[in-house]
N, C-alpha and C positions, 0 to 999 in steps of 0.2 A: 950882635949884628952878623958875626961870622956864621952863626947857625942858619940864619935866613939865607945868606948867600950860598952856603953849602946846600941847603934844601932846594933852592931854585936852580942852581948851576949843576949840581952833581946828581940830583934825584929827578926833579921834574923835567928838566930840559932833555936829557937822554931818553927818558921814558916816553915823552911826547913824540920825539923823533922816531923812536922804535915803533910806537903804535901807529903813527902816520905811515911809516914805510911798509909795515906789514899789511895794513889795509889797502894801500896803493898797490902792492903786489897782488893781493887777492882780487882787486878790481881788474888789474891787468890780465890775470889768468882767466877770469870770467869773460873778459872781452875777447881773448884769444880762443876760448872755447866756443863763443858765439860765432866767431869768424871761421871756425873749423880749422884753426892752426894747431890745435892740441887735442888729443883724445880725452874722453871723459874720465878715464881711470887716472891718467897723469894729472889732470886738472883737480880732481877730487883729492888725490893723495897730496898734492902740493899745497892746496888750501887747508886741508885738515891738519897738516903738519904745524901750521901757524895758529890755529884757532885756540887751542888750550893755553899756550903761552900768552896770547893776546888777552884772553879772558882773565888770566891771573895777573898780568901786568896792569890792566885797567882796574881790576878790583883792588890791587895793592895801592895803586896811585890814589884811588878814591878814599880808601881807608886811611892812608897816610895824610891826605889833606884834611880828613875829619879829625884825626888825633892831633895834628899840629895847629889846628884852629884856622885854617884857610877855608873859610866858609864858601866863598864865591867859587873857588875851584872845586870844592866838594859838590856844591849844588850843580855846577856845570857838568861834572862827570857822573853824577848820580843816575840820570835816566839811562845812559848807555850801560852802566853797571847793572842796573835792575833788569834791563832787557837781556843782558848776558846771563844773569842768574836764572831768569825765567826760561830761556832757551836751553840752558844746561840741565835744569831740573826736569824739563819735559823731554830731554834727550833729543832735541832738534838742533844741537849745535854743530854736528858734523854733516858734511855734504855726502849724500848717498850717490854712489856711482850710477845706479840704475835709474835714479830719478833726477839726475842733475839738470836735464833739459826742461823738466816740468816747471821748476821754480827758478829758472835762470834769470829772468827779468826781475823778479822780486828780490833775489839774492844780490844782484848787481845794484839795484836801487837802494837796498838797505846798506850795502857797503859804501856806496857813494855818499849816503847820508852820514855814515860814520866817518868817512873821510873828511867831509865838511866840518863835522863836530871836532875831530882831532886837529884840524887846521885852526879852528877857532881856539881850541885849547892851547896849541902851540903859540899862537899870537898873544894870548893872555900870559903865558909863561915868559915869553920874550919881553913883554911889557913890564912884568914884575921883576924880572931879572935886570932889566935896564934901570928901573927905579932903585932897586937895592944896590946895584953897582954904583950908581951916581951918589947915593948917600954914603956907601962904604968908602968910596974914594975921596970923600970930603967936598964934593962939588956943591952939595946942598949947604945953604948958609945957616939953617936952623940947627940948634944943638940937641933938640929932643928927638929920640929915635922914631917916634910914631908921628912926627909932625907933618910929614908930606901927605898924610891921609887923615 
């Protein structure tokens, strides 16, 4: 049981918070760019700084959920991971300074959709963390480890 608690508390929860925070920061920078509070070079460099770590973190979390047998979390994070892989293979993952205004609305909508997805992912992680914590503390009356599902 300690392994499940470690997985949800130490790996999934901080990863979900980090993915949510980086995506929120990217949406914030794109909104500032649209309102002309920041210049395109600074916006592109700030967003591009976080893109590759976000892709790696999302892929690692997806693969980790696959290898540990958490199928719901794997299937929940798989579409975004596949989209990240597709954008990386096509070399469309970085924002170009010269064309940042052309795709500004599309980039912001995509990042808002990712923000909603990461928020759902965080809610699921908190739910599972709570269930594991309740069972680990002994509040659950059943003695079987998998009996609450």
